[in-house]
C-alpha positions as CSV (number, residue, x, y, z in Angstrom):
1,M,-111.3,69.9,137.2
2,N,-112.2,73.4,136.4
3,K,-115.2,74.1,134.2
4,D,-113.3,76.9,132.5
5,Y,-110.4,74.6,131.7
6,L,-112.7,72.0,130.0
7,Y,-114.5,74.7,128.1
8,T,-111.3,76.2,126.9
9,K,-109.9,72.8,125.8
10,Y,-113.2,72.0,124.0
11,K,-113.1,75.3,122.2
12,T,-109.5,74.9,121.2
13,I,-110.0,71.5,119.7
14,Y,-113.2,72.3,117.7
15,S,-112.3,75.7,116.6
16,S,-109.1,74.4,115.0
17,R,-111.2,72.1,112.7
18,K,-111.9,73.5,109.3
19,A,-115.3,73.7,107.7
20,H,-114.7,71.0,105.2
21,D,-114.0,68.4,107.8
22,S,-117.7,68.0,108.5
23,A,-118.8,67.6,104.9
24,F,-119.5,64.4,103.0
25,T,-116.8,62.8,101.0
26,L,-117.1,62.1,97.3
27,I,-117.1,58.3,97.9
28,E,-120.0,58.7,100.3
29,L,-122.0,60.7,97.8
30,L,-121.3,58.2,95.0
31,V,-122.5,55.3,97.2
32,V,-125.7,57.1,98.0
33,L,-126.3,58.0,94.4
34,G,-125.6,54.3,93.4
35,I,-128.2,53.0,95.9
36,I,-130.8,55.5,94.8
37,S,-130.3,54.6,91.1
38,V,-130.6,50.9,91.8
39,L,-133.8,51.5,93.8
40,F,-135.2,53.7,91.0
41,G,-134.3,51.1,88.3
42,V,-136.1,48.2,90.2
43,G,-139.1,50.4,91.0
44,F,-139.4,51.6,87.4
45,A,-139.2,48.1,86.0
46,N,-141.9,46.9,88.4
47,F,-144.1,49.9,87.5
48,R,-143.8,49.2,83.8
49,G,-144.8,45.5,84.3
50,Y,-147.8,46.7,86.4
51,Q,-148.8,49.2,83.8
52,R,-148.7,46.6,81.0
53,K,-150.8,44.2,83.0
54,Q,-153.4,46.9,83.7
55,A,-153.6,47.6,79.9
56,I,-154.5,44.0,79.1
57,M,-156.9,43.9,82.1
58,A,-158.6,47.0,80.8
59,A,-159.1,45.5,77.4
60,A,-160.6,42.4,78.9
61,R,-163.0,44.4,81.0
62,Q,-164.0,46.4,78.0
63,V,-164.9,43.2,76.0
64,E,-166.5,41.6,79.1
65,G,-168.6,44.8,79.6
66,D,-169.9,44.7,76.0
67,I,-170.6,41.0,76.2
68,R,-172.7,41.6,79.3
69,L,-174.4,44.5,77.5
70,A,-175.5,42.2,74.7
71,Q,-176.6,39.7,77.3
72,E,-178.6,42.3,79.3
73,Y,-180.4,43.6,76.2
74,A,-181.3,40.1,75.3
75,S,-182.6,39.2,78.7
76,Q,-184.7,42.3,78.7
77,G,-186.0,41.6,75.2
78,K,-185.1,45.2,74.3
79,K,-185.8,45.8,70.7
80,P,-183.8,48.4,68.8
81,T,-186.1,51.1,67.5
82,A,-184.9,51.5,63.8
83,T,-185.6,48.5,61.7
84,C,-186.5,45.6,64.1
85,T,-190.2,45.3,63.4
86,G,-190.4,41.5,63.6
87,Y,-189.6,39.0,66.2
88,L,-186.4,39.6,68.3
89,N,-184.3,36.4,68.5
90,G,-181.6,37.9,70.7
91,Y,-178.3,39.8,70.5
92,L,-175.2,38.7,68.6
93,F,-171.7,39.4,69.9
94,I,-169.4,39.0,66.9
95,V,-165.5,39.1,67.1
96,N,-164.2,40.3,63.7
97,A,-160.9,39.5,62.1
98,D,-159.5,43.0,62.5
99,N,-159.4,43.0,66.3
100,T,-162.8,44.7,66.5
101,Y,-166.2,43.4,67.6
102,D,-169.8,44.2,66.9
103,I,-173.1,43.9,68.9
104,R,-176.1,43.3,66.7
105,A,-179.8,42.6,67.3
106,D,-181.0,39.5,65.5
107,C,-184.5,40.4,64.4
108,S,-186.4,37.8,62.3
109,G,-183.5,37.1,60.0
110,T,-182.1,40.7,59.8
111,D,-179.4,42.1,61.9
112,E,-179.5,45.7,63.3
113,T,-176.2,47.0,64.5
114,V,-176.1,48.3,68.1
115,K,-172.3,48.7,68.3
116,D,-170.2,48.5,65.2
117,N,-166.4,47.8,64.8
118,V,-165.5,48.5,68.5
119,A,-161.7,48.5,68.7
120,I,-159.9,47.2,71.7
121,T,-156.8,48.9,73.2
122,S,-153.9,49.5,70.8
123,G,-151.3,46.7,71.0
124,M,-153.9,44.0,71.8
125,T,-155.2,41.2,69.6
126,L,-158.6,39.6,69.8
127,T,-159.0,35.9,68.7
128,P,-160.6,33.8,67.4
129,T,-163.1,35.2,65.0
130,T,-166.4,34.0,66.4
131,S,-170.0,34.9,67.2
132,M,-172.5,34.0,69.9
133,L,-176.2,34.7,70.2
134,F,-177.7,35.6,73.6
135,K,-181.3,34.6,73.3
136,V,-184.2,36.7,74.5
137,L,-185.7,36.6,78.0
138,G,-182.9,34.6,79.6
139,L,-183.2,31.5,77.3
140,G,-179.4,31.1,77.3
141,T,-177.1,31.2,74.3
142,D,-176.4,29.3,71.1
143,I,-173.2,27.9,72.6
144,P,-173.2,24.1,73.0
145,A,-173.3,22.9,76.6
146,D,-170.2,20.8,76.3
147,S,-167.9,23.4,74.7
148,P,-167.9,27.0,76.0
149,K,-166.6,29.8,73.8
150,T,-163.3,31.4,74.7
151,I,-162.2,34.8,73.4
152,I,-158.5,35.4,73.9
153,I,-157.0,38.9,74.3
154,T,-153.2,38.9,73.8
155,S,-150.8,41.8,74.4
156,S,-148.5,42.0,71.3
157,E,-145.9,43.8,73.5
158,T,-145.5,41.2,76.3
159,G,-147.4,38.1,75.0
160,D,-149.6,38.1,78.1
161,K,-153.0,36.5,77.6
162,V,-156.5,36.9,79.1
163,D,-159.2,34.4,78.4
164,I,-162.9,35.4,78.4
165,V,-165.0,32.2,78.7
166,I,-168.7,32.2,77.9
167,T,-170.8,29.1,78.8
168,Y,-174.0,27.9,77.2
169,S,-176.0,29.4,80.1
170,G,-174.4,32.8,79.6
171,V,-172.0,32.8,82.5
172,V,-169.0,35.1,81.6
173,T,-165.7,34.6,83.4
174,I,-162.3,36.2,82.9
175,D,-159.1,34.2,83.4
176,F,-156.0,36.3,83.8
177,E,-152.9,34.1,83.0
């Protein structure tokens, strides 16, 4: 066959097609938009769940960090400078009824506040109301050996809970449920 003949035939066939013949149809566009919206919906829901979990984990780490701060001050025997002139017994970590907590130095019967009414992340609750003493120079805590203390942080939005467990020897662990 002649090359010119094939070229002419090809040119005739494709030049007769109109520009709109190569565009996407409305059905194809709607299918693609539907797939994209489903993927976005699933991704957004997963992201919100992840974000909520991170919020409760951040609150737990904040409380754990301050428990460890009280423990560190006690193990160093670090006296607050203001009114603690007597014997330092240790540092108290106190969970208050209004979802706040305090760190206080226990100095010969008087308490000196180190951190007062520290609030946890909004939308979280801190239970139960309790206190624990970290004794000076690594002498442990006032927690009984057979019953460790548990502080529970609950998300009021999702109901998710995180347990912070403190043993009599001062070991602090976080249990994400």
